[in-house]
C-alpha positions in Angstrom: 45.5 18.8 -10.5 45.3 16.2 -13.0 47.5 13.6 -10.7 45.3 14.3 -8.1 42.2 13.3 -10.5 44.2 10.2 -11.6 45.1 8.6 -8.0 41.3 9.2 -7.1 40.6 7.2 -10.3 42.7 4.8 -9.7 41.6 4.3 -6.1 38.1 4.1 -7.3 38.9 1.2 -9.8 41.0 -0.6 -7.3 38.1 -0.4 -4.7 35.8 -1.8 -7.5 37.8 -4.4 -8.5 38.4 -5.6 -4.6 34.3 -5.6 -4.4 34.0 -7.6 -7.5 36.9 -10.0 -6.0 35.0 -10.3 -2.8 31.8 -10.7 -4.2 33.1 -13.7 -6.3 34.7 -15.1 -3.4 31.1 -15.0 -1.6 29.5 -16.8 -4.8 32.4 -19.2 -4.6 31.4 -20.1 -0.8 27.8 -19.8 -0.9 26.9 -20.5 -4.8 24.8 -19.0 -6.7 21.5 -19.6 -5.5 18.4 -17.3 -6.2 16.9 -17.5 -2.5 20.0 -15.3 -1.7 19.8 -11.4 -1.5 21.5 -9.7 -3.8 24.5 -7.6 -2.0 25.1 -3.8 -1.8 27.4 -3.9 -4.8 25.3 -6.2 -7.1 22.7 -4.1 -6.7 24.6 -1.1 -7.2 26.2 -2.6 -10.7 22.9 -3.8 -11.8 21.3 -0.3 -11.4 24.2 1.4 -12.8 24.3 -1.4 -15.6 20.6 -0.8 -16.2 20.9 3.1 -16.6 24.0 3.0 -19.1 21.9 0.7 -21.0 19.0 3.1 -21.3 20.6 6.0 -24.1 20.3 9.4 -23.0 17.5 10.2 -25.7 15.3 7.4 -24.3 15.7 8.8 -20.7 14.2 11.9 -21.7 11.5 10.6 -24.0 7.9 12.2 -23.0 5.0 10.3 -22.5 2.6 11.0 -25.3 -0.2 10.4 -23.1 -1.5 11.9 -19.9 -3.6 10.1 -17.2 -7.1 10.7 -17.8 -9.3 8.5 -16.1 -10.1 6.2 -19.2 -6.5 5.6 -19.8 -5.7 4.6 -16.0 -8.8 2.4 -16.1 -7.2 0.6 -19.6 -3.6 0.6 -18.3 -4.7 -0.8 -14.7 -6.8 -3.8 -16.7 -3.6 -4.3 -18.8 -1.3 -4.5 -15.7 -3.6 -6.7 -14.3 -3.5 -9.4 -16.7 0.1 -8.8 -17.9 2.4 -7.4 -14.9 0.6 -8.5 -11.7 1.5 -11.9 -11.7 5.0 -11.1 -11.0 4.2 -7.5 -9.5 1.1 -8.1 -7.7 -2.2 -5.8 -8.6 -0.1 -3.1 -6.0 2.8 -3.2 -7.5 4.7 -4.2 -4.4 6.2 -7.5 -6.0 4.9 -9.5 -3.1 3.4 -12.6 -5.5 5.0 -16.4 -5.3 7.1 -15.3 -8.4 7.9 -11.8 -7.6 9.5 -12.7 -4.4 11.4 -15.9 -6.1 13.0 -13.9 -9.0 16.6 -13.1 -8.7 16.6 -10.2 -8.2 13.1 -9.9 -7.1 11.0 -7.9 -8.3 10.6 -4.4 -7.0 8.3 -2.7 -4.6 7.2 -0.1 -7.8 5.8 2.4 -5.3 9.1 3.2 -3.8 11.4 6.1 -4.9 13.9 3.4 -6.5 11.2 3.1 -9.1 8.9 6.4 -8.9 12.2 8.2 -9.6 12.9 6.9 -12.8 11.8 9.3 -16.0 9.1 8.1 -18.0 11.5 7.3 -20.6 13.2 4.9 -18.5 10.4 3.1 -17.5 8.9 2.9 -20.8 12.4 1.3 -21.8 12.3 -1.0 -19.1 8.7 -2.0 -20.0 9.5 -2.2 -23.5 12.8 -3.5 -23.8 13.0 -5.6 -20.7 16.2 -6.2 -18.4 18.4 -9.2 -19.5 19.8 -11.4 -16.6 16.4 -10.8 -14.9 12.7 -12.0 -15.0 11.6 -8.5 -16.7 10.8 -9.6 -20.4 10.2 -7.2 -23.4 6.8 -6.3 -23.8 5.0 -4.5 -26.7 6.1 -4.8 -30.9 9.5 -3.7 -31.8 8.8 -0.1 -32.9 6.9 2.2 -30.5 3.9 0.8 -28.4 0.9 2.6 -27.0 0.3 0.1 -23.9 3.9 0.4 -22.5 3.3 4.4 -22.3 0.2 4.0 -20.8 1.8 1.3 -18.1 4.1 4.2 -17.1 1.2 6.3 -16.4 -0.3 3.4 -14.2 2.9 3.1 -12.3 3.2 6.4 -11.4 -0.7 6.0 -10.4 0.3 2.5 -8.1 1.3 5.3 -5.0 -2.5 6.4 -4.7 -4.4 3.3 -5.5 -7.6 2.8 -3.5 -9.1 -0.7 -2.3 -11.9 -0.5 -4.9 -9.1 -0.3 -7.7 -7.4 -3.2 -6.4 -10.5 -5.5 -6.2 -11.5 -4.2 -9.5 -8.1 -5.4 -11.0 -8.8 -8.7 -9.4 -11.4 -9.7 -12.3 -8.4 -9.2 -15.0 -5.7 -11.3 -13.3 -5.0 -14.6 -15.1 -6.5 -17.3 -13.9 -5.8 -21.2 -14.0 -8.5 -23.5 -15.6 -8.8 -25.0 -11.7 -9.6 -21.4 -10.5 -12.0 -20.8 -13.4 -13.8 -24.3 -12.9 -14.2 -23.5 -9.2 -15.4 -19.9 -9.9 -17.9 -21.3 -12.3 -19.3 -24.4 -9.5 -19.8 -20.9 -7.2 -21.5 -19.1 -9.4 -23.7 -22.1 -10.7 -24.3 -22.4 -6.7 -25.4 -19.2 -6.2 -27.9 -19.3 -9.1 -29.4 -22.6 -7.7 -27.7 -24.7 -9.7 -25.8 -27.4 -7.9 -22.7 -28.3 -9.9 -22.6 -32.6 -10.3 -19.2 -32.4 -8.7 -20.9 -30.8 -5.6 -24.1 -32.6 -5.3 -24.7 -34.5 -2.1 -24.9 -38.0 -2.5 -28.4 -39.9 -2.4 -28.9 -42.5 0.3 -29.8 -45.6 -1.0 -33.5 -46.6 -0.4 -34.7 -50.1 0.0 -37.8 -51.2 -1.0 
């Protein structure tokens, strides 16, 4: 029996080594461009490393908050302001930054994210993930905002168009976007912006 287990372990180890060697060979040929999709092996190793990096005690942590309407609104606005730049308001990751990260920002509505425990999601938000674009958020100690974001991530699968529209008010905006919005508001209020004012025709007397 032990011999059979040992043989199985050795075969699995050899397969892993062969896979890593193949991955290294592909990288040598293609380079390390972030435009490439991660291979199955690379994705598997990354997920396994993420899980191993989360202590069991952290995985088993329970969320101290429940998804009340007030908490979901607070978390939704926080997500729109801090997370949507990469993940999008809908959590699909289809933003300019999210699509160009390596690995790409995941679609958090899918089982690969939704199947994680609350503790795992909290750990990812709070501590970040090395060698990815996911930073660590919150203070070094427990932070309430990250727990509330876990509840909103669960809520993403039930998001409606009205909530999506409301989130747009809290998305970060560039100086140019804020100026454009101000000009539109001034125009609607009847105050034509100097930048938009029509040029006067010259008069000859």
